[in-house]
C-alpha positions as CSV (number, residue, x, y, z in Angstrom):
1,M,0.0,0.0,0.0
2,F,1.4,3.3,-1.0
3,T,1.1,6.2,1.4
4,F,1.7,9.9,1.2
5,F,3.6,12.1,3.6
6,I,4.0,15.7,2.5
7,K,6.5,18.1,4.1
8,I,6.6,21.7,3.0
9,A,9.6,24.0,3.4
10,A,8.9,26.9,5.8
11,Q,9.4,29.6,3.1
12,C,6.9,28.0,0.8
13,L,4.4,27.3,3.5
14,T,4.3,30.9,4.5
15,V,3.6,32.0,1.0
16,I,0.8,29.4,0.5
17,L,-0.9,30.3,3.8
18,M,-0.8,34.0,3.0
19,T,-2.4,33.3,-0.3
20,Q,-5.1,31.0,1.1
21,C,-5.9,33.5,3.9
22,T,-6.4,36.2,1.4
23,A,-8.6,34.0,-0.8
24,A,-10.7,32.9,2.2
25,I,-11.2,36.5,3.3
26,A,-12.2,37.6,-0.3
27,Q,-14.7,34.8,-0.6
28,K,-16.1,35.3,3.0
29,L,-16.9,31.6,3.2
30,P,-18.8,30.2,6.2
31,K,-17.5,27.4,8.3
32,V,-20.5,25.2,7.5
33,Q,-22.2,25.3,4.1
34,A,-25.5,27.3,4.2
35,S,-26.8,27.1,0.7
36,S,-28.3,24.4,-1.5
37,V,-26.3,23.8,-4.7
38,R,-27.4,22.1,-7.9
39,A,-24.6,20.0,-9.3
40,P,-23.2,21.0,-12.7
41,A,-24.5,19.0,-15.6
42,N,-21.0,18.1,-16.6
43,I,-19.9,16.9,-13.1
44,K,-17.1,14.3,-13.2
45,I,-15.9,12.5,-10.0
46,D,-12.2,12.7,-10.7
47,G,-10.6,14.7,-7.9
48,K,-10.4,17.8,-10.1
49,L,-12.5,21.0,-9.7
50,T,-12.7,22.2,-13.3
51,E,-16.5,22.1,-13.4
52,W,-16.6,24.0,-10.0
53,N,-14.1,26.7,-11.2
54,D,-12.1,25.8,-8.1
55,R,-14.6,27.4,-5.7
56,F,-16.2,26.1,-2.6
57,Q,-19.3,26.8,-0.4
58,A,-17.5,26.6,3.0
59,H,-14.1,26.8,4.6
60,N,-13.9,24.9,7.9
61,L,-10.8,26.3,9.4
62,G,-10.8,24.0,12.4
63,N,-10.6,21.0,10.1
64,H,-8.3,22.6,7.5
65,L,-10.9,21.9,4.8
66,Y,-12.8,23.7,2.0
67,Y,-15.9,21.8,0.9
68,T,-19.1,21.9,-1.2
69,L,-22.2,19.7,-1.0
70,A,-24.4,19.5,-4.1
71,N,-27.0,17.3,-5.7
72,D,-28.9,16.5,-8.8
73,D,-31.9,14.3,-9.2
74,D,-30.0,11.1,-8.6
75,N,-26.9,11.8,-6.4
76,L,-25.5,13.7,-3.5
77,Y,-22.0,15.0,-4.1
78,L,-19.2,16.1,-1.8
79,S,-16.3,18.1,-3.2
80,L,-13.5,18.8,-0.7
81,Q,-10.0,20.1,-0.5
82,T,-7.4,20.5,2.3
83,D,-6.2,24.0,2.9
84,D,-2.6,23.2,4.1
85,V,-0.1,20.5,4.8
86,F,-1.7,19.6,8.2
87,G,-4.9,18.7,6.4
88,D,-2.9,16.6,3.8
89,Q,-1.1,14.7,6.5
90,K,-4.2,14.0,8.5
91,V,-6.2,12.6,5.6
92,F,-3.4,10.0,5.0
93,K,-3.1,9.3,8.7
94,G,-6.5,7.9,9.3
95,G,-8.8,8.7,6.4
96,L,-11.8,10.9,6.0
97,T,-15.3,9.7,6.9
98,F,-18.5,11.3,5.5
99,T,-21.6,10.3,7.6
100,I,-25.2,10.7,6.8
101,I,-27.4,10.9,9.9
102,P,-30.9,9.2,9.6
103,I,-34.1,10.8,10.9
104,E,-34.9,7.9,13.2
105,K,-32.3,7.7,16.0
106,S,-32.5,3.9,16.0
107,A,-31.6,3.6,12.3
108,E,-28.0,2.9,11.3
109,R,-26.0,5.8,10.0
110,V,-24.5,5.7,6.5
111,A,-20.8,6.3,6.6
112,I,-18.3,6.3,3.8
113,T,-14.5,6.4,4.4
114,Y,-11.9,7.2,1.8
115,P,-9.0,6.8,1.6
116,V,-9.0,3.5,3.6
117,I,-5.8,3.6,5.7
118,S,-4.5,0.5,7.4
119,M,-2.2,0.2,10.5
120,K,0.3,-1.5,8.2
121,N,0.8,1.4,5.8
122,R,0.6,3.8,8.8
123,G,3.6,1.9,10.2
124,E,5.4,2.0,6.9
125,M,4.8,5.7,6.7
126,A,6.1,6.4,10.2
127,K,9.3,4.3,9.6
128,G,9.9,5.6,6.2
129,E,10.5,2.2,4.7
130,G,11.3,1.6,1.1
131,G,9.2,3.3,-1.5
132,N,6.1,3.7,0.6
133,V,6.7,7.3,1.6
134,V,6.9,10.4,-0.6
135,V,8.4,13.4,1.1
136,H,7.5,16.5,-0.8
137,H,9.7,19.6,-0.4
138,V,7.5,21.9,-2.4
139,P,9.6,24.7,-4.0
140,R,8.3,28.1,-4.9
141,A,7.2,28.1,-8.5
142,D,9.2,31.1,-9.5
143,T,11.4,29.4,-12.1
144,L,10.8,27.0,-15.0
145,G,12.8,24.4,-13.3
146,K,10.9,24.6,-10.0
147,K,7.6,24.6,-11.9
148,A,8.7,21.4,-13.7
149,R,9.6,19.8,-10.4
150,I,6.2,20.6,-8.9
151,D,4.5,19.2,-12.0
152,S,6.6,16.0,-11.7
153,M,5.7,15.5,-8.0
154,M,2.0,16.1,-8.7
155,A,1.9,13.7,-11.6
156,F,3.7,11.0,-9.6
157,S,1.4,11.3,-6.6
158,N,-1.8,11.4,-8.7
159,D,-0.6,8.3,-10.6
160,K,-0.2,6.4,-7.3
161,I,-3.6,7.3,-5.6
162,P,-5.9,4.9,-7.6
163,K,-3.2,2.2,-7.5
164,A,-2.7,2.5,-3.7
165,Y,-6.2,3.3,-2.4
166,K,-8.5,0.9,-4.3
167,E,-11.2,0.5,-1.6
168,I,-14.0,2.5,0.0
169,H,-15.1,1.6,3.5
170,I,-18.9,1.4,3.7
171,K,-21.2,1.3,6.7
172,G,-25.0,1.3,6.9
173,M,-25.8,0.3,3.4
174,S,-27.6,-3.0,3.1
175,D,-26.5,-5.4,0.4
176,I,-23.2,-3.5,-0.1
177,D,-19.9,-5.0,1.1
178,T,-18.0,-3.2,3.9
179,L,-15.0,-2.9,1.7
180,L,-16.1,-1.8,-1.8
181,S,-13.8,-1.4,-4.8
182,I,-13.5,2.1,-6.2
183,Y,-14.5,0.6,-9.5
184,N,-17.8,-0.7,-8.1
185,T,-21.1,-1.0,-10.0
186,D,-23.2,0.3,-7.1
187,G,-23.0,4.0,-8.1
188,I,-20.7,5.1,-5.2
189,K,-17.9,7.0,-6.9
190,V,-14.7,8.6,-5.5
191,G,-12.0,10.6,-7.1
192,A,-8.9,12.1,-5.6
193,N,-6.0,14.2,-6.8
194,F,-3.3,16.6,-5.7
195,N,-3.3,20.1,-7.3
196,R,-0.3,22.2,-8.2
197,K,0.0,23.4,-4.6
198,L,-0.1,19.7,-3.6
199,R,-3.4,20.2,-1.7
200,Y,-5.5,17.0,-1.6
201,T,-8.8,17.2,-3.5
202,Y,-11.5,14.6,-3.0
203,E,-14.9,14.1,-4.7
204,L,-17.6,11.6,-3.7
205,A,-20.9,10.7,-5.3
206,I,-23.6,8.8,-3.4
207,P,-26.9,7.7,-5.0
208,L,-29.8,9.3,-3.2
209,K,-31.6,5.9,-3.1
210,Y,-29.2,4.8,-0.3
211,L,-30.1,7.9,1.8
212,A,-33.9,7.7,1.8
213,S,-33.9,7.2,5.6
214,A,-32.1,10.4,6.1
215,V,-34.1,12.8,3.9
216,S,-36.6,14.8,5.9
217,D,-40.0,16.1,4.7
218,T,-38.3,19.4,4.0
219,K,-35.7,17.6,1.8
220,S,-32.9,18.2,4.3
221,I,-30.1,15.8,5.2
222,K,-27.9,16.0,8.4
223,Y,-24.3,15.1,7.9
224,N,-20.9,14.8,9.6
225,I,-17.4,15.1,8.2
226,K,-14.6,13.5,10.3
227,L,-10.8,13.4,9.9
228,R,-9.4,10.4,11.8
229,T,-6.1,10.0,13.4
230,L,-6.3,6.2,13.6
231,P,-7.1,4.0,10.6
232,I,-10.5,2.5,10.4
233,L,-8.9,-0.9,9.7
234,R,-6.9,-2.0,12.8
235,S,-4.2,-4.6,13.0
236,P,-5.1,-7.7,15.1
237,R,-3.9,-7.7,18.7
238,P,-0.7,-9.7,19.3
239,S,-1.0,-13.0,21.0
240,G,1.0,-14.1,24.0
241,L,2.7,-11.9,26.6
242,V,2.6,-8.2,25.9
243,V,5.1,-6.0,27.8
244,N,4.6,-2.3,28.2
245,I,7.7,-0.2,28.8
246,T,7.2,3.3,30.2
247,A,9.8,5.8,28.9
248,P,10.9,9.0,30.8
249,Q,8.5,11.8,29.9
250,P,9.6,15.2,28.8
251,A,8.5,18.3,30.7
252,Y,4.9,19.1,30.3
253,R,3.9,21.5,27.5
254,P,0.3,22.5,27.0
255,P,-0.9,21.2,23.6
256,S,-1.3,23.7,20.8
257,I,-4.3,23.9,18.5
258,D,-2.2,22.2,15.8
259,D,-1.2,19.4,18.2
260,L,-4.9,18.7,19.0
261,F,-5.7,18.7,15.3
262,R,-2.9,16.3,14.4
263,Y,-3.3,13.8,17.2
264,E,-7.1,13.7,17.8
265,D,-10.1,13.0,15.7
266,S,-11.7,16.1,14.5
267,D,-15.1,16.7,12.9
268,F,-18.0,19.0,12.2
269,S,-21.7,18.6,11.3
270,G,-24.2,20.4,9.3
271,T,-27.6,20.2,7.5
272,Y,-27.9,20.3,3.7
273,T,-31.2,20.9,1.9
274,L,-31.5,19.2,-1.5
275,A,-31.6,21.7,-4.4
276,P,-34.7,21.2,-6.5
277,K,-34.6,20.8,-10.3
278,P,-34.5,24.3,-11.9
C-alpha cells in the first residue's frame, strides 16, 4: 500500500498560507455550508475541480478543509480540498469519513470512508520504509525548473492514488460490502488528486436511493465530516505476553491547536437541503 507524507519548506508554507488566507477573506466563506447547490450538468468525479471553477461553499478552518455539498436528481455530491499541509497529512493518517445521519435515531448511519488507511501502511509511513513514503519539499514556482519539479511531483502522486487506495469503507448500506472497490457498480464513486499546490482534493458521489432514511419532509439531510487520526482498519492484537515499557516523559507543554488537530479525531456537522430541479 502506497502512502503519502507531505512536508513543505517553511518559506513555501508561509507564501501558501498567506495566499489562502487572502482568498478565504475575499470569498467570506462560512465554516459550514449554508446554501443548496445544484450540481453542474458536466460533473465528473475525478478529484479535479474544473466544473466548479475551483470554488467552494464553505471553509472549515478548524478542520483545514474547503468543501461543497451539491445534488442532482440522482446523487448527493461532496467536493472537498485540504487548505494546508496539516490537512494533507491527517487525511493520510486515518482517512476521511462522510456520515449521513438518519431521521430515526434507532436507524443505522450511512458512513463512507476514503482513503482507507490500514495500520500496516501507517507503520510504513512512520518508519519511512522503502518506496512507501513520498516526502515533498515543495519549492516556490518562481522558475521554470521549479515549476517542472512541482508538475513532476503532482503527476507522480496522482498516478499512485488509484493504485494504492483501491477500496472504500462502507457502513450502513444493506447489500453492499463493507469494503467496496473504487471501481464498483453500485454507483458510489470517489475521485482524488493533488493540485499544483499539492493540496489533496477529494470528490464523492452517493446515489440518493441509499439515503432515503435520512431525507426529511423538507428535503434536508444531516451530515458529519470527520478526519481520523487512527485507521478505520486495525491490526489484530498480538498473541501471548505483551510487555509495556514506560519511557521517561519530557517536561509538560500544553498542547497547541495544531497538536490537537494532528493527534485527535476532528469533525464538524451540518444540514444540507437538497436543491430542486431548476
